[in-house]
C-alpha positions as CSV (number, residue, x, y, z in Angstrom):
1,M,41.9,5.0,6.4
2,T,42.9,7.6,9.0
3,A,41.0,10.1,11.1
4,D,42.3,12.9,13.3
5,N,43.7,10.7,16.1
6,F,43.1,7.1,15.1
7,T,43.6,4.7,12.3
8,V,40.9,2.3,10.9
9,A,42.0,-0.9,9.2
10,L,39.8,-1.7,6.3
11,D,38.6,-5.2,5.6
12,S,39.1,-5.3,1.8
13,A,36.8,-8.3,1.3
14,K,34.1,-6.5,3.2
15,S,34.6,-3.4,1.1
16,E,34.5,-5.3,-2.2
17,A,31.4,-7.1,-1.1
18,F,29.6,-3.9,-0.3
19,A,30.7,-2.3,-3.6
20,N,29.3,-5.2,-5.4
21,R,26.1,-4.9,-3.4
22,L,25.8,-1.3,-4.4
23,L,26.1,-2.2,-8.1
24,A,23.3,-4.8,-7.6
25,M,21.2,-2.1,-5.9
26,L,21.6,0.2,-8.9
27,N,20.4,-2.6,-11.3
28,Q,17.6,-3.8,-9.1
29,S,16.2,-0.3,-8.3
30,S,16.3,0.5,-12.0
31,L,14.6,-2.7,-12.8
32,C,11.7,-1.8,-10.4
33,I,11.0,1.4,-12.4
34,M,11.0,-0.6,-15.7
35,I,8.8,-3.3,-14.2
36,S,6.4,-0.5,-13.1
37,I,6.3,0.8,-16.7
38,G,5.7,-2.7,-18.0
39,H,2.7,-3.0,-15.6
40,R,1.3,0.4,-16.4
41,T,1.6,-0.1,-20.2
42,A,0.3,-3.7,-20.0
43,L,3.4,-5.0,-21.7
44,F,3.6,-8.1,-19.4
45,D,-0.1,-8.9,-20.1
46,T,0.6,-8.5,-23.8
47,M,3.6,-10.7,-23.8
48,S,1.9,-13.4,-21.8
49,N,-0.9,-13.6,-24.4
50,L,1.4,-13.6,-27.5
51,P,2.8,-16.8,-28.9
52,P,6.4,-16.8,-27.9
53,P,8.9,-15.8,-29.1
54,S,7.9,-12.4,-30.5
55,T,9.8,-9.5,-32.0
56,S,9.8,-6.1,-30.4
57,A,7.6,-4.8,-33.3
58,E,5.0,-7.6,-32.7
59,I,4.9,-6.8,-29.0
60,A,4.6,-3.1,-29.5
61,A,1.9,-3.5,-32.2
62,Q,-0.1,-5.8,-30.0
63,A,0.2,-3.4,-27.0
64,G,-0.4,-0.3,-29.1
65,L,2.9,1.2,-28.1
66,N,5.9,2.9,-29.7
67,E,8.3,0.2,-30.9
68,R,11.5,2.1,-30.1
69,Y,10.5,2.5,-26.5
70,V,9.4,-1.1,-26.2
71,R,12.7,-2.3,-27.6
72,E,14.7,-0.3,-25.0
73,W,12.4,-1.6,-22.3
74,L,13.1,-5.1,-23.5
75,G,16.8,-4.4,-23.1
76,A,16.3,-3.7,-19.4
77,M,14.0,-6.8,-19.0
78,V,16.5,-9.1,-20.7
79,T,19.6,-7.9,-18.8
80,G,17.5,-7.9,-15.6
81,G,16.6,-11.6,-16.1
82,V,12.9,-10.9,-16.5
83,V,12.4,-11.6,-20.2
84,E,14.4,-14.1,-22.3
85,I,15.9,-13.4,-25.7
86,D,16.7,-15.8,-28.6
87,P,19.9,-14.3,-30.0
88,A,19.5,-16.0,-33.3
89,S,16.1,-14.5,-34.1
90,N,16.2,-11.5,-31.8
91,R,12.8,-12.5,-30.4
92,F,11.6,-12.3,-26.9
93,S,9.7,-14.4,-24.4
94,L,8.2,-13.9,-21.0
95,P,8.5,-17.2,-19.1
96,P,5.2,-18.4,-17.6
97,E,7.1,-18.8,-14.3
98,H,7.7,-15.0,-14.4
99,A,4.3,-14.1,-15.8
100,E,2.6,-15.6,-12.7
101,F,4.1,-12.8,-10.6
102,L,3.9,-9.9,-13.2
103,T,0.6,-10.0,-15.0
104,R,-2.9,-8.9,-14.0
105,A,-4.0,-12.5,-14.4
106,A,-1.8,-13.3,-11.5
107,G,-4.2,-11.6,-9.1
108,P,-2.8,-11.2,-5.6
109,N,0.6,-12.5,-6.7
110,N,1.1,-9.7,-9.2
111,M,4.2,-8.0,-7.7
112,S,4.5,-5.5,-10.5
113,V,1.8,-3.4,-8.8
114,F,4.1,-2.7,-5.9
115,T,7.0,-1.5,-8.0
116,Q,4.9,1.6,-8.8
117,Y,5.7,2.9,-5.4
118,I,9.4,3.4,-6.4
119,G,8.6,5.9,-9.1
120,L,5.9,7.5,-6.9
121,M,8.5,8.1,-4.2
122,G,11.1,9.3,-6.6
123,S,8.8,12.0,-7.9
124,V,9.0,13.8,-4.5
125,E,12.7,13.3,-3.9
126,D,13.5,17.0,-4.2
127,D,10.7,17.9,-1.7
128,I,11.9,15.3,0.8
129,V,15.5,16.5,0.5
130,D,14.2,20.0,1.3
131,C,12.4,18.6,4.4
132,F,15.6,17.0,5.6
133,R,17.1,20.5,5.6
134,K,14.2,22.5,6.8
135,G,11.8,20.1,8.5
136,G,8.1,20.0,7.8
137,G,6.5,17.6,5.3
138,V,5.2,17.0,1.8
139,P,1.4,17.3,1.4
140,Y,-0.9,14.8,-0.2
141,S,-1.3,17.1,-3.2
142,R,2.2,16.3,-4.3
143,F,1.3,12.6,-4.7
144,P,-1.2,12.7,-7.6
145,R,-1.1,8.9,-8.3
146,F,-1.0,7.8,-4.7
147,H,-4.6,6.9,-4.2
148,A,-4.7,5.1,-7.6
149,V,-1.8,2.9,-6.7
150,M,-3.1,2.3,-3.2
151,A,-6.5,1.3,-4.6
152,E,-4.7,-1.2,-6.9
153,D,-2.6,-2.4,-4.0
154,S,-5.7,-2.8,-1.8
155,G,-7.5,-4.5,-4.6
156,Q,-4.9,-7.3,-4.5
157,S,-4.1,-7.6,-0.8
158,V,-7.6,-6.8,0.7
159,L,-10.4,-7.1,-1.9
160,S,-9.2,-10.4,-3.2
161,S,-9.4,-12.0,0.3
162,L,-12.2,-9.9,1.8
163,E,-14.8,-12.7,1.9
164,S,-12.4,-15.6,2.4
165,H,-10.0,-14.2,5.0
166,I,-10.8,-10.8,6.4
167,L,-14.5,-10.9,7.2
168,P,-14.0,-14.3,9.0
169,L,-11.6,-12.6,11.4
170,V,-14.8,-11.5,13.3
171,P,-17.0,-14.5,13.9
172,G,-20.5,-14.0,12.7
173,L,-19.7,-10.7,10.9
174,S,-20.9,-11.8,7.5
175,D,-24.3,-12.8,9.0
176,R,-24.6,-9.5,10.8
177,L,-23.8,-7.6,7.6
178,A,-26.3,-9.7,5.7
179,A,-29.0,-8.8,8.3
180,G,-28.1,-5.1,8.3
181,I,-25.7,-3.1,10.4
182,Q,-23.8,0.2,10.1
183,L,-20.1,0.2,9.1
184,L,-17.6,3.1,9.0
185,D,-14.3,3.0,7.1
186,V,-11.9,5.7,8.3
187,G,-9.4,6.8,5.7
188,C,-11.4,5.1,2.9
189,G,-9.3,6.4,0.0
190,R,-11.1,5.6,-3.3
191,G,-13.7,3.5,-1.5
192,L,-12.9,0.3,-3.2
193,I,-13.6,-1.9,-0.2
194,M,-16.7,0.0,1.0
195,N,-18.3,-0.2,-2.5
196,R,-17.6,-3.9,-2.7
197,L,-19.2,-4.5,0.8
198,A,-22.2,-2.4,-0.2
199,E,-22.7,-4.7,-3.2
200,L,-22.4,-7.8,-1.1
201,F,-24.6,-6.7,1.8
202,P,-27.4,-4.4,0.5
203,K,-29.2,-4.4,3.9
204,S,-26.2,-2.7,5.7
205,R,-25.2,0.9,5.5
206,F,-21.6,1.9,4.7
207,T,-19.8,5.2,5.3
208,G,-16.3,6.1,4.1
209,M,-14.3,9.1,5.3
210,D,-11.1,10.5,3.8
211,L,-9.1,13.7,3.7
212,S,-8.7,13.6,-0.1
213,S,-11.6,15.2,-2.0
214,E,-10.3,13.6,-5.2
215,A,-10.4,10.1,-3.7
216,V,-13.8,10.7,-2.3
217,L,-15.1,11.9,-5.6
218,F,-13.8,8.8,-7.3
219,A,-15.5,6.6,-4.6
220,W,-18.9,8.4,-5.2
221,Q,-18.6,8.0,-9.0
222,T,-17.9,4.3,-8.6
223,A,-20.9,3.9,-6.3
224,A,-23.1,5.8,-8.8
225,E,-21.9,3.6,-11.7
226,K,-22.8,0.5,-9.6
227,K,-26.2,2.1,-8.6
228,L,-25.4,1.6,-4.9
229,R,-27.8,3.3,-2.5
230,N,-26.5,2.0,0.8
231,V,-23.0,3.7,0.8
232,E,-21.8,7.3,1.3
233,F,-18.5,9.0,1.3
234,I,-17.5,12.1,3.2
235,V,-14.5,14.5,2.9
236,T,-13.3,14.7,6.5
237,D,-10.3,16.2,8.3
238,L,-9.8,13.7,11.1
239,S,-7.5,15.8,13.1
240,N,-10.0,16.2,15.9
241,F,-12.0,13.1,15.3
242,D,-11.9,12.4,19.0
243,E,-14.2,15.4,19.4
244,T,-16.3,15.3,16.3
245,A,-17.1,11.6,15.9
246,E,-20.7,10.7,16.4
247,R,-21.1,8.8,19.6
248,E,-21.9,5.0,19.4
249,A,-23.1,5.3,15.8
250,F,-21.5,2.3,14.2
251,D,-21.5,-1.5,14.7
252,I,-18.3,-2.0,12.8
253,I,-15.4,0.4,12.1
254,T,-12.5,-0.4,9.8
255,T,-9.2,1.1,8.9
256,F,-7.0,-0.3,6.1
257,D,-3.4,0.9,6.5
258,A,-4.7,4.3,7.3
259,V,-4.0,5.2,10.9
260,H,-0.2,5.7,10.8
261,D,-0.7,8.3,8.0
262,Q,-2.9,10.5,10.1
263,K,-2.0,13.9,11.6
264,F,-2.7,12.7,15.1
265,P,-3.2,8.9,15.1
266,L,-4.3,8.8,18.8
267,S,-7.1,11.3,18.1
268,V,-8.3,9.1,15.3
269,L,-8.3,6.1,17.5
270,K,-10.1,7.9,20.3
271,G,-12.7,9.0,17.7
272,I,-13.1,5.4,16.6
273,H,-13.6,4.4,20.2
274,R,-16.2,7.1,20.6
275,A,-18.1,6.2,17.4
276,L,-18.1,2.5,18.1
277,R,-21.2,1.0,19.8
278,P,-20.5,-0.9,23.1
279,D,-20.8,-4.3,21.5
280,G,-19.1,-3.1,18.3
281,V,-15.8,-4.3,16.7
282,Y,-13.0,-2.3,15.2
283,V,-11.0,-4.1,12.5
284,M,-7.6,-2.5,12.0
285,Q,-5.1,-3.4,9.2
286,D,-1.7,-1.8,9.8
287,I,1.9,-2.4,9.0
288,R,3.6,-5.4,10.5
289,G,6.8,-4.6,12.3
290,S,8.3,-3.6,15.6
291,S,8.6,-0.2,17.2
292,L,12.3,-1.1,17.9
293,M,14.4,-0.7,14.7
294,H,16.8,-3.5,15.5
295,K,14.0,-6.0,15.5
296,N,13.1,-5.1,11.9
297,I,16.5,-6.0,10.5
298,D,15.2,-9.4,9.3
299,H,11.9,-8.0,8.1
300,P,11.5,-9.3,4.5
301,I,10.5,-5.8,3.2
302,G,11.7,-3.7,6.1
303,T,13.9,-1.4,3.9
304,F,11.0,-0.8,1.5
305,L,8.6,0.0,4.3
306,Y,10.9,2.5,6.0
307,T,11.5,4.1,2.6
308,V,7.7,4.4,1.9
309,S,7.3,5.8,5.4
310,C,10.0,8.5,4.9
311,M,8.8,9.4,1.4
312,H,5.1,9.3,2.1
313,C,3.4,8.1,5.3
314,M,5.5,10.2,7.8
315,T,5.9,13.3,5.6
316,V,2.2,13.7,4.8
317,S,1.5,13.7,8.5
318,L,4.2,16.2,9.2
319,A,3.0,18.4,6.4
320,Q,-0.2,18.9,8.4
321,G,1.8,19.7,11.5
322,G,1.1,16.2,12.8
323,E,3.0,13.6,14.8
324,G,4.5,11.8,11.9
325,V,4.7,8.4,13.5
326,G,5.4,6.8,10.1
327,A,4.5,3.4,8.7
328,M,7.0,1.6,10.9
329,W,5.5,2.8,14.2
330,G,5.3,-0.8,15.1
331,E,3.1,-3.2,17.0
332,E,4.2,-2.0,20.4
333,M,3.2,1.6,19.7
334,T,0.0,0.5,18.0
335,R,-1.0,-1.5,21.1
336,E,0.0,1.4,23.3
337,Y,-2.2,3.9,21.3
338,L,-5.1,1.5,21.2
339,Q,-5.0,1.2,25.0
340,K,-4.7,5.0,25.4
341,A,-7.7,5.4,23.1
342,G,-9.8,3.3,25.6
343,F,-9.8,-0.2,24.0
344,R,-9.3,-3.1,26.3
345,S,-9.4,-6.2,24.0
346,V,-6.8,-6.4,21.1
347,Q,-6.4,-9.6,19.1
348,K,-3.7,-9.7,16.4
349,H,-4.0,-11.9,13.4
350,E,-1.5,-12.6,10.5
351,L,-2.7,-13.7,7.1
352,A,-0.5,-16.0,5.1
353,H,-0.9,-14.1,1.9
354,D,-0.1,-10.7,3.5
355,I,3.5,-10.3,4.7
356,Q,3.1,-6.6,5.0
357,N,0.3,-6.2,7.6
358,N,-1.0,-7.2,11.0
359,W,-4.8,-7.5,11.4
360,Y,-6.2,-6.4,14.8
361,V,-9.6,-7.2,16.0
362,V,-10.3,-4.6,18.7
363,R,-13.2,-4.3,21.2
364,K,-14.1,-1.9,24.0
């Protein structure tokens, strides 16, 4: 390969290896979309409950789906090594070793939930390409399923371990909640965690704030269905939370993967500092990674997180004229912002089941 004034010698083995890697990428990315469909249509749940092996017609009938689409989906599952086929009978089986990572019965281990982000990001590709050319961002309104997927994600990674792993991060927190305190969740989304805490601790008061009116409406509806009287949800633009937050109003404040999405993360953190009582605790879940890109090369899901950041987290902040720090702003920047917000004690925790996030216990 030649350029204007120099020649580059190609390593043919390296070229071939990269070409093969690209082919694998095409297959794997396609498989993610089909796994997402399998999750959303409950095909994995259906197959795990059917006596194996089953025909495409039997699977479709049990799932209440169109057989022709199910058959083509099975083609992707078989060639992708997810589902096994018996060539003699043309029947299909979902191995139990695969089902334990693909079905709703798998609980926190259900990886099919996360494949939904691939289609979600692909739906705004045209918008993102336009942003590459013109700048700006893509608003929340262009992500109609985002809060639904995030709620499902949170249900697996946070709700499933709320009592066993997360509340114990703050010694004595469960006892304080049982006695009755006030807790604020900033960027509450659909309110899944707040409603669960309100059920567990009826003597405490819970408040959730979020920019999305659709998410807040869903949270209110869930609270009403559960007949909860100790929880409220507020549609709030947190852009100037450092000025509008009620002073020293809450004993505990939480954020669950929410700060890096904000228009001005530092303003949000300053508002949290302002709203927290002197002896209060701020529990912050945010993306695990470094602010230095080269330190994330070996991150197990680094590529995925940078992609989610570019296609959602960063762009929704920029759409508001915000800072756009992105999901991979990193621990170093997180600690810097917490210090600038006025916090003096920051303890980081890592949970074995959560490779995606750091958990910070923060005090004034």
